[in-house]
C-alpha positions in Angstrom: 43.2 -120.2 -73.4 43.6 -116.5 -74.3 41.9 -114.2 -76.8 41.2 -116.4 -80.3 40.8 -115.1 -83.9 37.4 -114.5 -85.2 37.4 -117.2 -88.0 38.8 -120.0 -85.4 35.4 -119.0 -83.0 33.1 -119.3 -86.0 35.0 -122.9 -86.8 34.1 -124.5 -83.3 30.7 -122.4 -83.5 30.7 -121.0 -80.1 27.6 -120.4 -79.1 28.8 -117.0 -77.0 31.6 -114.6 -77.9 33.2 -111.6 -75.9 34.8 -109.3 -78.9 37.2 -106.7 -78.2 37.4 -103.9 -80.5 40.1 -101.7 -80.9 42.6 -99.1 -83.2 46.2 -98.3 -83.0 44.8 -94.9 -82.6 43.0 -95.5 -79.3 44.5 -93.9 -76.7 42.8 -96.6 -74.1 43.1 -99.5 -75.8 45.9 -101.4 -74.2 44.5 -100.6 -70.6 41.0 -102.2 -71.5 42.7 -104.7 -72.8 44.4 -105.4 -69.4 40.6 -105.4 -67.9 39.5 -107.9 -70.0 42.5 -110.5 -70.0 41.6 -110.3 -65.6 38.2 -111.9 -66.8 39.3 -114.1 -69.4 41.3 -116.7 -67.6 38.3 -117.4 -65.5 35.8 -118.3 -68.8 37.4 -121.5 -70.5 34.0 -122.2 -72.1 33.8 -118.5 -73.6 35.5 -117.5 -76.8 37.5 -114.3 -76.1 38.1 -112.6 -79.3 40.2 -109.3 -79.8 39.2 -107.4 -83.2 41.9 -104.6 -84.7 38.2 -102.2 -86.1 41.0 -100.8 -89.4 41.6 -103.9 -90.4 38.0 -105.6 -90.1 35.9 -102.9 -90.5 33.1 -105.2 -91.7 33.1 -106.5 -88.4 33.6 -103.6 -86.7 30.1 -102.2 -88.5 27.9 -105.0 -87.7 29.2 -105.8 -84.1 30.2 -102.8 -82.1 29.0 -99.1 -82.1 32.6 -98.1 -83.4 33.4 -96.1 -80.6 37.0 -97.7 -79.0 37.6 -99.2 -77.2 34.4 -101.5 -76.9 33.7 -104.7 -75.8 30.6 -106.7 -76.8 29.1 -109.8 -75.8 27.6 -111.8 -79.3 25.5 -114.7 -79.2 24.1 -116.5 -82.6 25.3 -113.6 -84.4 23.7 -110.8 -82.6 24.8 -108.2 -80.2 23.0 -108.8 -76.9 25.3 -106.4 -74.7 28.7 -104.9 -74.1 30.6 -101.9 -72.9 32.9 -99.0 -74.5 35.2 -96.5 -73.4 37.4 -98.1 -70.4 35.6 -99.9 -68.0 37.3 -101.9 -65.2 36.8 -105.2 -64.8 34.6 -106.0 -62.2 32.3 -103.8 -64.4 32.7 -106.0 -67.4 32.3 -109.2 -65.2 29.1 -108.2 -63.9 27.3 -107.1 -67.2 28.8 -110.5 -68.8 27.1 -112.3 -65.9 23.6 -110.2 -66.9 24.1 -111.3 -70.3 24.6 -114.5 -69.6 21.5 -115.1 -67.6 19.9 -113.1 -69.9 20.7 -115.1 -73.0 19.5 -118.3 -70.5 16.2 -116.9 -70.3 17.0 -114.6 -67.1 15.8 -111.3 -66.8 16.2 -107.8 -68.7 19.5 -106.4 -69.2 18.5 -102.8 -69.2 15.2 -101.5 -66.7 13.6 -99.4 -68.8 13.2 -95.7 -67.1 10.0 -94.2 -65.8 9.4 -90.9 -66.8 7.4 -88.8 -64.6 4.3 -87.2 -65.8 5.6 -83.9 -64.4 8.2 -84.1 -66.7 8.3 -80.6 -68.8 7.0 -80.3 -71.8 9.0 -78.4 -75.0 7.9 -77.6 -78.3 9.2 -79.6 -81.6 11.2 -76.0 -82.3 13.2 -76.0 -78.6 14.0 -79.7 -79.4 15.4 -79.1 -82.8 17.3 -76.2 -81.3 18.5 -78.3 -78.3 19.9 -81.0 -80.8 21.7 -78.0 -82.8 23.7 -76.8 -79.6 24.5 -80.2 -78.9 25.9 -81.1 -82.7 27.7 -78.0 -82.7 29.3 -78.7 -79.6 31.2 -81.2 -81.0 32.3 -78.8 -84.2 35.9 -78.2 -84.4 36.1 -74.6 -85.2 39.9 -74.3 -86.2 40.0 -77.2 -88.7 36.6 -78.1 -89.2 34.6 -81.7 -88.4 33.7 -83.2 -85.6 35.3 -84.0 -82.7 39.5 -84.1 -82.7 40.8 -86.9 -83.3 39.8 -89.3 -84.5 38.2 -86.2 -86.4 34.6 -87.2 -88.6 32.6 -85.7 -91.1 29.0 -87.2 -90.0 26.8 -86.7 -93.1 23.4 -86.9 -91.3 24.4 -84.5 -88.8 25.4 -82.0 -92.2 22.4 -82.6 -93.5 20.8 -81.9 -90.1 22.7 -78.5 -90.1 21.5 -77.8 -93.6 18.1 -77.6 -92.5 18.5 -75.6 -89.8 18.6 -72.6 -92.7 20.8 -70.1 -90.4 24.2 -68.8 -91.9 26.0 -70.4 -89.0 25.0 -73.9 -89.9 25.8 -73.8 -93.3 29.2 -72.3 -92.6 30.4 -75.5 -90.5 28.3 -77.4 -93.5 30.8 -75.8 -96.2 33.9 -75.5 -93.7 33.8 -79.7 -92.9 32.8 -80.8 -96.9 35.4 -79.0 -98.3 37.7 -80.2 -95.4 36.5 -83.7 -95.9 37.2 -83.6 -99.8 40.4 -81.8 -100.0 42.2 -84.3 -97.4 39.9 -87.4 -97.3 38.7 -88.0 -100.8 40.2 -90.2 -103.1 37.7 -91.9 -105.5 35.7 -91.9 -102.3 35.8 -90.9 -98.8 37.6 -92.4 -96.4 36.1 -92.9 -92.9 37.6 -90.3 -90.8 41.3 -88.7 -90.0 43.1 -89.8 -87.2 44.6 -86.4 -86.8 42.7 -82.9 -85.6 44.1 -81.4 -89.0 42.7 -84.0 -91.2 46.3 -84.9 -92.7 46.3 -88.7 -91.4 43.0 -90.5 -92.9 42.2 -93.9 -92.0 42.7 -96.7 -94.6 39.3 -97.2 -94.5 36.5 -96.2 -97.2 33.0 -97.5 -96.0 30.5 -97.9 -98.7 27.2 -96.7 -96.3 29.2 -93.7 -95.9 29.9 -92.9 -99.0 26.3 -92.8 -100.3 25.4 -91.3 -97.4 27.9 -88.4 -98.3 26.2 -88.4 -101.5 23.2 -87.2 -100.3 24.3 -85.0 -98.3 26.3 -83.2 -101.3 23.4 -83.2 -103.2 21.7 -81.3 -100.3 24.8 -79.2 -99.9 24.5 -78.1 -103.8 20.7 -77.9 -104.0 21.4 -74.7 -100.7 24.4 -73.1 -102.4 24.1 -74.0 -106.3 28.0 -74.5 -106.1 28.3 -77.2 -108.4 31.6 -77.7 -106.8 29.9 -80.5 -104.4 27.4 -81.7 -107.5 30.6 -83.2 -109.1 32.0 -84.8 -106.0 28.3 -86.2 -105.3 28.5 -87.5 -108.9 31.9 -88.8 -108.5 31.6 -90.5 -105.5 28.5 -92.7 -106.4 30.8 -93.8 -109.8 33.3 -95.1 -107.2 30.6 -96.9 -105.6 28.4 -98.2 -108.7 32.2 -100.0 -110.0 31.6 -102.7 -107.2 28.1 -104.0 -109.0 26.9 -106.2 -106.3 24.5 -103.7 -103.6 25.8 -106.3 -100.4 29.8 -106.6 -101.1 31.7 -105.1 -100.4 30.8 -102.6 -97.4 34.0 -101.4 -97.0 37.6 -101.2 -98.7 40.7 -101.1 -96.5 44.2 -101.0 -98.4 42.4 -101.5 -101.6 41.1 -104.5 -100.3 37.4 -105.6 -100.6 35.8 -106.8 -97.4 
C-alpha cells in the first residue's frame, strides 16, 4: 500500500495510524524508514504516514517527542505508543502488536517499575545538583547552547540554571542567550540551529517556545540587570501579540502560519 498523506488518512477516518516523523538533517532517518517499510507491507488495514517535522511542526509538536527519527502510534487523535531514534523492524513490529492489543483492551504497554525500599535516599539539594550536572553535561562549551547539531537553547533549562545562582551556571545562560539572540532571533526565535555554530537555523518558529523565551529573558534581566535581555523579551512579546488568536498559529514555517 505504501505511505499515505496525513490529510488522506483523516478523510478515510482510519482508527489507527503509524506516523513516521523525519527531517532532512536527521542522520538516521533514511535507515529508519527502510526498517518501517519492512513492516508496512504486512499491515494493509493500518495507515502508515510519513511527515517531515520541519514542514509540519504543528503535527510534530502534538504527536512526536520531537526527537528524530520517531514513530508514533496514534488512535483517536492520541499517541498511545511509539519509538524514537533508530529501532530495528522486529522491535517496531513487537511494539506495534503490543499497542494494538492495548487499543483492543489488552494489557499494559509499560510495566510499572517497582522501586526497592532499600533504595538510597537523597536530599533535595543533592537531587537539584545532580539535575544541574546533567544539564551542563549537554552544554557546548565552544559555541554555547545544548547538544551539537541540531543545537537547542532550551529556555526552561536556562531558567533552572539561573535559579542555581552560581557563576558558571550564569555564564552558561548568558553565553547561550547571546548566541540565540544573535543567530536565531528574527522577529521571534527560530526553534533551533541545524549546525553546531548556530549559523544554519531551522525555518520554524514555535509560538510556545518563544513565549517560554520571554520568561527566560525576563529572568536573565532580573539577575544581570542587563536591559539587552529585557528589550528582546519585549520585542518577542510584540511579535507573538501580532497574531491575536491565542490558539492559532502554533508555528510559523517559512512565514506561513500553521
